[in-house]
N, C-alpha and C positions, 0 to 999 in steps of 0.2 A: 504493500500500500504506500509506503514511503517513496519508493521509486516511481510509482504511478503519479503521485502528487508532484514530485520533483519534475518529472517529464512534462506534465500538464502545465505547470506554472512557467517553466523556462521555455518550453516550445511556444507558448502563447506570447511571452515577452519578446522572444526573438522575432516571431512572424508578425505580430500586430503592433509592436512598438519599435524595436531596433531596425528591423528590415524596412518598415514603412518610413522611418526617419531617414533612410538612405534613398529608397526607391522613389518616393513621392517627389522630393525636390529634384532628383535626378531626371525623372520623366518631365517635370515642369520646365526644366532648364532648356529643353529643346525649343519651346515656344519663345524663350527670351533671348536666345542667341541668334535666331534668324526668323524672318517671316516669309522667306521665299519657300514656296511649296516644294520645288525641286531640291533645294538645299536640304530641307528637312528629310526628304526621301534619301538623299545621299548619306547624310549623317546617321540616319537610322540603319541604312544598309551596312555602314561601317560598324555601328554598334552591334548589330545582330550577327555580323560576320565574326567579330571577336567573341560575342556572347555564345556563338555556336561551340567555341572551344570549351566552354564550361560543361557542355554535355560529355566531354571526355572524362569528367569526374566519375561517371558510371564505369568507364573502362578502368580508370585508376583504382576504383573501389575493388574491382575483381582482382587486379594485380596485387593490391595491398593485402587483401584477404588470403590470396594464394601464398603470400610470403610468410604467413604466420600459421603455427599449428592450430588445428581446429577451425581455420578459415573464419567465416562470419560469426562463429561462436566465441571468438577471442576478443576480449574487451580492449586489449591493447591495440588491436588492428583498427577498431573503431576510433580510438583516440588519435592514432596516427593519421587516419583518413580525415578526421575533422580538423586537425591542425593544418594539414595541407590545404583544405578548403578555406580556412580562415586566412592564411597567408595570401592565397590567390584572390580573395575578396578585398582585403585591406589595401594592398598596394595600388591597384587600379583606382580605388575610391579616392585615395589621397592624391593621385595624379590628376584626377578630374577636378578635385576641389581647388588645387593650386594653379591649374592651367586655364580654367574657363572664366569668361567674362559675360555678365548679363547686359546685353546691349539695349534691350527694349524693356525698360523698367520705369517708364514715365508715368504709368497709371497707378503706382503704388501709394500715392498720397491720398487717393480716394478709397476709403474703406467700403467694401460691399458687404452689407448685412447678410447673415447666413440665410435668412428667410427669403430675401430678395434674390440671392444667388441661386437658391434651390428652385424658385419659380422660373428663373431664366433658363435653368437646365431643362425643365419640363417643356419649355417652348422651343428647345433646340432639337429638332427631329434627328439631325445627323449624329448628335451626341448620344441620343437614346439608342439609335441603331448600332453605333460603334461600341457602346458599352455592353449591349446584349451579345454582340459578336465577340467582344473581348472575353466575356464570361464563358461562352461556349468554347472558345479557342483554348483557354486555360483549363477548362474541364477536360477536354479531349487530350491536351498535353499531359496533364497530371495522370490521367487514366492510362495512357500508353506507356508513360515512363514507369508508372507503378507496376504495370503488368509485364513489363519487359523481362524481368527476372523469371517470373512464372512461365512465360512463354518459352524462354530459352531453355529452362531446366526440364519442364514437363512435356512440352510439345516438340521442341527441337532436340532434346535429349541431353543437353549439357549447359551448365551455367556459363561456361567459357564462350558459348555462342553469342553472349551479350557483346563481346568484343567485336565480333564480325558485324553485328547489327549496328553498333555505334559507328564503325567505319563506314557502313552504308549510309549513315546519317550525316557524316562529315563530308563525304564526297560531293553531294549536291551543293553544299554551301560553298565549297572551293570552286566548283564549276560555274554556278550561277552568279556568284558574288561580283566578278568583274563586269558582267553585262547588265546587272540590275539597274544601276542609275540610268543608263541609256534607254533601257526598256521602259522605265517609269516615265522618262521625259517624252518618249515617243507615243506610248499608248495610254499613259495615265495610271494612277495607282489602282483605281477601281477595277479596270479591265485586267490588269496583271493579277490582282488578288483573286478575281473570279476565275480566271484561267487556272491559277494554282489550285484552287479548291476543286475544280472539275477534274483535274489530273489526280488529286488526292483521293477523290471518290472512286475513280476508275481503277486505282491500284488495288482496291478491295478484291477485284476479280483475279488479280495475279496471285494474291495470298490464297484465295479459296480454291485454286486449281488443285493444290495439295498443301494444306496448312502445316503438315509435318515435314515438309521439304525445306532444308536450309537454303539451297540455291534460290528457290522461289520466294522464300521469306526475305532474302537479301535483295532480290529484284524488287519485291513489293516495297520494302523499306526505302530503297534507293529512289524509286519513282514517287513514292509518297512525299519524301522530303524535297524532291525537285519542285513539288507543288507547295509544300508548307513553308519553306524558307522565304520565297517572295511574298507569300501570304502574310507571314509574320512581320516582315519589314514594312509592307504597305499599310497594314492596318495600324501598326504602332505610330507611323508617321501621320496617319490620318487623325489620330486623337488630337494632336496639336492643331490641325486644320479646323477642327470644330470650335476651337476657341475664337477664331476670327469670325466664323459664322454666327456664333452666339452673341458676340459683341455687335455685329451688324444687325442681328435680329432684335436684340433687347436693349442695346446701349450699355450693357454691363460686360466687362471683361473679367473672366473668372478662371484664370489659368490653374490656380491651386485647387479650386473646387472641382473643376472638370477632371483633373488628374487624380484627385482624391476619390471621386466616384468611380473612375476607371480602375484605379488601384483596388478599390473595394470589390469590383467585379472580378478582378484577377484573383483575389484571395478567396472569394466565394467559389469561383470556378475551380481553383486548385483543391479546395476542401471537398467540393462535390465530386471531383474526379477521383480522388483517393477513396472517398466513401463508396462510390459506385463499385470500385474494385472489391472492397471488403464485403459489401452487401451481396454482390453477385457470387463471390466465392463461398460465402456462407450459405446462400440459397441453393447452390449446386452440390453442397456437401464436401467441399475441399477439406482435406486433412493433411496438414504439413508433416505429420509423422510418417506418411506413406511415401515410399520411393516412386511408386507408380500410382497415379490417380485414377479414379473411376472415369468411365466414358462421359458421364454428365459433367464432371469437373473439368475435363479436357475441353468439352464443348463450351463451357462457360469461359474458360481462358481464351479460347479462339474468338468467341464473341466479343470479349473485352479488347482484344488486340486488333480485330479486323472490322467486325460488323458495326458495333456501337460507335467507334470513331467515324466510320464512313457516313453513318446517319447524321452525326453532328456536323461533319463537313458539308453535307447537303443543305442542312438548315442554315449554316453560316453563308453558303452560297446565295440563298434566298435573301438574307439580310443585306449582303454586300451588293446585290443586284439593285436594291433601292437606294444605295448610298451613292448619290450622284453629285457630290459636292465638287468634284473635279471640274465639272462643267461651268460652275458659277463662281469658283473661288477667286479667279482673277478680278471679276467685277466687284466681289465683296471687298477684297483688299484695296482696290482703287477707291471705292466709295468711302471706306473707313479712313483712308488717307485724306480725302477731301473734308470729311467731318472734323478731323483733328486740326486741319488748317483753319477751319471756320469756327471751331469750338462747339460744333453741334454734336448731338448723340445720334 
């Protein structure tokens, strides 16, 4: 019971207080260093490109555990892994803090009341769409990351297969990354995002040819992330774009509140994604003490890895189809500039 209390208290402190204290101003920073839509896309592409390296933590986790007796049962292995993660977090955070400058900060003298700010959010249709999208994206991401180990061990036959799955995750980032800024400038973020989601849904059929095949799983993961990486970049950049639309629509500029609400959606999505895994495994009778799971348990793991995420990508595609801010963003920014010159709202 003592350990449960300790984990509950410190996990929530880390995720709801300390992590939010870093992530929220970090996300808000994008709206304050540039108002150019393409620049925001490029900055986000760079951010997500480096962020993709963090997914290597899963691979490192396997390697660290293999280096210790009893693997994941060894407490020292977990301590070493968490120390590595901490170092990789703190150094880039400090670099960002000392190197960035907020160029667009002129509106901070005017305080926006919380109630007025919330009303402005409800009038911002694109913010509502992108927040729902964000929640689903992080739900699907938490779900697939959580079930990766189960899929590798019980469906593909070895926990070490996680390494190959992670390599298949990194390759699309390296391939798409150099071309993404040009693609966003040519086609716009909405079209790139929608195309990525269509590709991600289609990969469901690659997995389902034979869910127990490692080569097909690698192919499915490869093409899924060819779709998800540009999707991640485009929707994250679009969050900042809704700030300008909200100011144009209501006369109130609420960078912090918009990013707070989006961050809330991310946390809710992450929590729901992990919970879906636990609920599903419990429902299908998963037993961690068994080396070989029942047919129902295996089907549940396959559904978590393939079918449920594909359904979420489809819903996200519908949401982004109606997110047409790209078409009016130029006019919105121009009109806001005119208002600032004349002192109007």
